[in-house]
N, C-alpha and C positions, 0 to 999 in steps of 0.2 A: 776279735774285732776285725770287721773287714777292712783291708788297707785302701787308701783314698785312690791308688794306682787302679784298683778292681773297678772302683766307681766311675773313673775317668774312662776305662776301658769300655765299659758297659754304656756310658753317655755317647762315647764315639762310634760304637755299633749301631746304637739306635739313629744316630744321625745318617749313618752311611745305609740304614735300610730306608730312611725316609727319602734320602736321595735317590736310591735306586728305584724306589715306586714312583718318584716324580711328585712327592707332596711334602718335601720340605719347604717350609715357609721361610721368607727372608722379609725383613723390614726396610723398606726403601725410603728414605727421606725426601723430602721435597717442600715447596712453596705453594701455597695457594694464591695465585697472582691475580684471580678475580673470582667471581661468583661460579664461574664456567671453565676455568682452565688452573693449570698446576704446572710447574717446572720440577723437573728431575733431572739435573746435570745436564742440560741442554735445552733445545728450543720448547716453548710452551706447548702443552698438549691439551685438548679438549678433554675435560674430565667428565667421564661417564661411569665412574665408580663411586659417586658421593650419593648420599640420601638427604641432600638438602633439596627436598622435592620443590618447594615453593621459594627457593632462594632466599629465605628469611635469615639467614647466618648472618648475611651482611646488610640486610635492611636498616635504613638509618633510625627508624623507630624502635627496633629490637636492640640496636646499639646503643641508643639514649637511655632505654631502660636499664641496660647493664651500667652504663656509665654512671647514672645515677645511684645505684645501690653499691655500687663500687666503693662510694665514699663511707659506707659503713666498716670497711676493712676487706682484705683480701680473701679471708677464710670465715667461716661460721664458727670456728674454734671450740666446737662441742657436738655431741650428739643430740639428736632432735629431743630426747627425754631429759637433758641436763640442761644446757644453755642455748642450744641450736636452732631454738624456734622462735622467731620474733614476729612482729605483727603482719610483717610482709609476707612472710612464709604462710601464716594461717590464711594470709588472704588469697595466697596462690592456691591453696589447697581448696578453697570456697569456690574459686574461679574455675579449678577443675571440674568440681563436682557439677556445677553451672553447665560447663561445657558438655559433661557427658551425660546430663539429666539424671545424677544419682543424688542420695541423700548426704553422702560424704566422699571424701577422696583423701588417699594419703600419698605424700611425694617420698619416692626413694632415691637413693644415689644414683642409680641406674636401672635400666629396663631388666637388664640380668639381676640385679639385686632384688627387683620386685618380684619376679617369677620364683627367684631361688628363696626367697623369705615366705611368700604367700602360700605356695602349694603345701610344703611342709607343715605350716601353720593350720591347713584345712583337713589336711589327710595324714594317717599315720599306719602303722602295722595294723593288718586286718581290714584294711580298707582297699578300694580299687581306683586306679586313675586311668581313664582312656584318652589316649592322644593320637594324632594324626603323626605318621611317620615323617612328615615334611616340617614339623614343628621345629622351633628355633632350639639351639642346643641348651638353652636357659631353662625351657620347658622341660628338657629330657633331664637335667641336672636336678632340677626341683623334685621332680618324681623320683629319682634315685635317692635323693637326701632324706625324702619323706619316710621310706621305708614300706610306702604301700605298694600292692601288686601292680605291675604296670602292664596294660595292654596297649599295643600299639597297631592301629588298625592301617591298612593301605591309604595311600593320600585321597581323601575325599571319598572313600567308598563308606557309604553309609549303610550297605547291607552287612559289611564286615563288622562295623561298629555295634549294629544291633545284635548281631549274633554274640559278639564278646559281652555286651550287656545282659543279655540273656544266660550266657554261660556263667557270668561271674558269680560267687558264693552271694547268697541272699543277706548273709550278716555283714556288717560294716556298712560305712558310707561309701557313695559312688560319686566321682568327679570326672567331668569331661573337661579336657583343655583342649583349646585348638587357636591356631592363629585365624583371624578373618581375611587378610590380604598375606599370601605366602611370600615370604622375603627371596626365596631362591627360585620359585616356580611363576611368581607374579598372578596367579589365579585366585579367585575368592572361594571361602569355605561355602558348602552349601547350608548356612546357618539356619533357614528354616527348618531343614530336615533333622540338624542337630537338635534343635530345640523341642521338636517333636518327641525325638528320642529320649531326650532328656526328662521330659514330662511323663512319658509312658513307662520309664523305668526307674523314676524316683531319684535321678541324679541331680548334683548340682552343676552349673555350667560357669566355666571361666574361659574369657575370650582374651586374646593378645593381639590388640589394634595397633601394634607398634608402626607397621607401615602403612595402616589405614589412617591412622589419626591426621587430621588435616587434610586430607586428600579425598577419602570417599564419604558419601552421605551429605545430608544438608549441612552446609557450613562447614564441612570436613569432621563432623562429630563421630563418624564411623560406621561401618556396616550394619551395626545393631540398629541405629537411627534409621539407616536408609531403609532397612526393611519393617521398621515399625516394632523392633522386638527388644526395646532397652528393658521393659519390666521382665523379660524373661531370662535376662542374664543376672545371675548372680555377682559375678565379679568380671569387671572391664579394666583390661591392663594395658598400658601403653608406655610411649616414651616421649621425651622431649627431644631427642638428638636425631630425628629424621625430617619430618617435614617442618616441625617447629625450628630447626636449625640451631638447638643449643645441646644441654645434657641434662641427664637424670631420667627418673622414671615416675609412674604413677600407679595407684589402683584405686578404681571407683566403684563403689558399692553401697550398700545399706549403712546407716550409723552404726547399727549394733555390730555388723561385721567388721567395720573399720575400727571400732572401739576396741574389738577382740583382737584384731593384727597389732594395734599399737602395743599390746601386752604380751603376743605371741610370735610375730615375725621377726626373728633374730637379726637378719639383714636390715631391718628397720631399727631395732633398738640398739644394736653396737655398731652403727656406722655414723661418721660425721655428716652433719647436715650439709646439703648444697653451699657453696658461697654466695654471698649476697648479689654478686654481679650476675649469676646463674639464674639465681630467684627473680629478679628485675627483669632479666631478658625474657625469660620463658613467659611471664605475666603479660609483656608488651607482644611477645608471639601469639598467645591465645587470643589477643584482641585482634591482629592481623588475620589470623585463620578465620575467624567469625565473620569478618568482612572481606575475606579474600576470594570470593567467586571468580574474579576477573584471573587470579593466579591459577586456580583449578581450571578455569576454562582453557587458559594458556597451555597448562600441563597435559591437559586432555588432547589438544589439537597437536601438539609435538609429538606425544606418545602415538597417537593415530597414524601421523604422518610416518614415524619410524617402523612400525608394524606394517603397514601398506607396502614401505619400501622393502622389507623384509620377505614379504610375500614373494617377490620377484627372484628371491636367491634359494637355491635347493639346500636349506639349512634347517634342522630341527629348532623349532621356536616354542615347542610346546603349546600351551593354550592361553597364555597370558593374554589379559585385555586391560593392563594397568602400565603404570609409569616403570614398571619391573619388567624387563623383557630378556629372559635367557635364551642364548643359541648355544645350544647342546652339541659338544665336538665329540665326546665319548671319553677318549684316554686322556690321562693327566699329563702325559708329555706333549700330546698334540694340542691341547688348549694352552700349554704354555707357549709353545713356540707361535702360535696363532696371536696370542696376547703381545709376544715381543714383536711380532711384524707390526700390528697394529701401532705400537708405541713408536716405532721408527717411522710410521706415517702420520704421528701427530694425534693419535688417540688413544686415550687411556681407558681400558675395559679390562680391569683386573681377573685373572681366569681364578675361576672357583672350583676347587678340586674336593676329593673325599678327604676326611670324614663328613666335610660340610654337607655334600651331596651325595648320593649312593654310588657304590661304584659303577663305573661304565657311563655315568652322566655328567663328567666333568663339563663345565661349561664357561662362557663369556657371560656375565650380568651385566647388561647396559641398564643404568638408572638414568631416565630421563628427567630433567629438571624444567622447570618454568623459566630459569634464567638462561638456557641454551637458546641459541638462535637456530633458526630455519637452516642456515648454512652449516651448523654444526651437525644437524642430522643427515643432511645430504653428504658431508664429508666422512661421517662415519660409516654410511652404508656403503660409500664408494671404497673405502679402505677395507672394509669388511668383505666385499667381494673379491678385491685383488688378494687379502691375506689368507683367505678360506678357500680359494679358487685352486 
């Protein structure tokens, strides 16, 4: 039997390696002092590392929805298939299906759990899954767990995707999985071309609208709605933890596919249901999103203002056209240092390092929110100019 001391040495050596590579993570506690600021053992910082894109996490209507359902109890106390599904939970799934324009929807404990459960339920050994190299880790892990053969094409490279679809064995099912608004690059998938290839090669299509939900398309319904491709998407996944301001994930699809997932998605079957307060808050947030054109307009204006300011700086900002704006620094050590300088100047933009992004592309990821003020945008640009200069 291996002595415990050997394990301690192994863990210590791995921590040393992470430290040397500049990719050791650390948890930094703080208080959210407002919809746009945080405090971390010092003065308030303007928060550019939140995914609360529409500022709904503190909206009175959303808080009221949570407070109302909190009276049912602090927790759901059971999984969905036991006693964890009450009438409000069922109503929420109907609201999600309406929001996404599908026959049915299933609510999961998180977006991660939605991807981790759905992909292995749809494909397995002998099948093939095709995913963008910039897909979220939950998609990557879902593909690994499925046992299907994984094909990872260069970011938004439709020529390589087509080559992979052509070269894959004819036997077995084919599934394409892509984010629509990429969380680290801030750009959109060429969804029309993806659909074209899906149909040409007989694949199914699953899209991850986590960062697009509430922000992109008419009434914030996503990129598939914006392009009129809802009927071409087999599974639309998203989260409640970004623009909706709460927690949890969903899958919207055909009724028969949803019924199948109820009996096949292990992360749905074996996870306790969301707390009642979350369910009530999400229901209110969906109503706010559907009526929130003014919030999306505000977000678009602030995002455009930030991008225009970045154009004057000699920094690699990729091709984002959304509320997610990366500023690529390159080295892990370099981005950590610049992030620390920004924090000293009152701006929180948490550094993103490998393996979240490819080697050599460590970056600051600025998330613009409708709750930011124009002065926040100006202050962030001024600070970035000094910190990266």
